N, C-alpha and C positions, 0 to 999 in steps of 0.2 A: 504494500500500500504506500502510495506517495501522496503527499498533500501539496497542493499548488494554490497560488493566490488568485489565479484567474484562468479563464479559457485560453487567453492569449499565451499565458505562461505554459500551459499544457501543450499547445501547438508548437511553441518554441522548443520545449523539451523533447517532443516527439521527433522533431526534425524532418517532417514529411511522412513519417510512418503513420499508419492508421491508429486511431485511439482504441483502447479497450473500453471497459465500462468505467464511467465516471459518475460521481454523485457529489452533491454539495456536503459541506460539513454538517449542516442542519439535518440532511437526510441520513447521513452516517450516524448522527446522534440518535435519530428516531429508530434506526435499525438496531443500534446497540441496546437501546432501552427495551425494544420489543423482543430481541433475541435473548438477552441476558438478564432482563429485569426480574425474573422470578427465581433465579439460581440460588438465592439464599433462603428461600422458603423452606421450612422444615419438611414439608411433604413433596419437595421437588422431585420430579422424575424427568429423565431425558425426553426431549420433544421428539415426536415422530417426524419423518420427512414431510408428511402431509401438513403437519402443523407449521413447520419451518417454511414450507412453500407458501402457505397461506399468509405468513408474516411478510414475505417478500412481495407477494401479489398485492396485499393491502397497502403496502408502501409505494406501489406503482413500479416496482422493480420486476418488470415482466418480460424483457427481451431474452434472447437465447442465453446470454451470459448468466442470468439469474435463475435458470431452470435447474433444479436439483435432480441429479441422476438417481 
């Protein structure tokens, strides 16, 4: 994971290569809260792939990069 200050900075860093998946820091924060927010609950159990895919879908992370195998 790399953090960049702008889309222009990403383009410069890529040097003409096609970008992979990108998201804003705000979206990353939303993802982290949704994905890890319940880990300290006493009754926590690992999430199913379907549950995790639902998290990604609910956050609008729906292109091929975000499809869980």
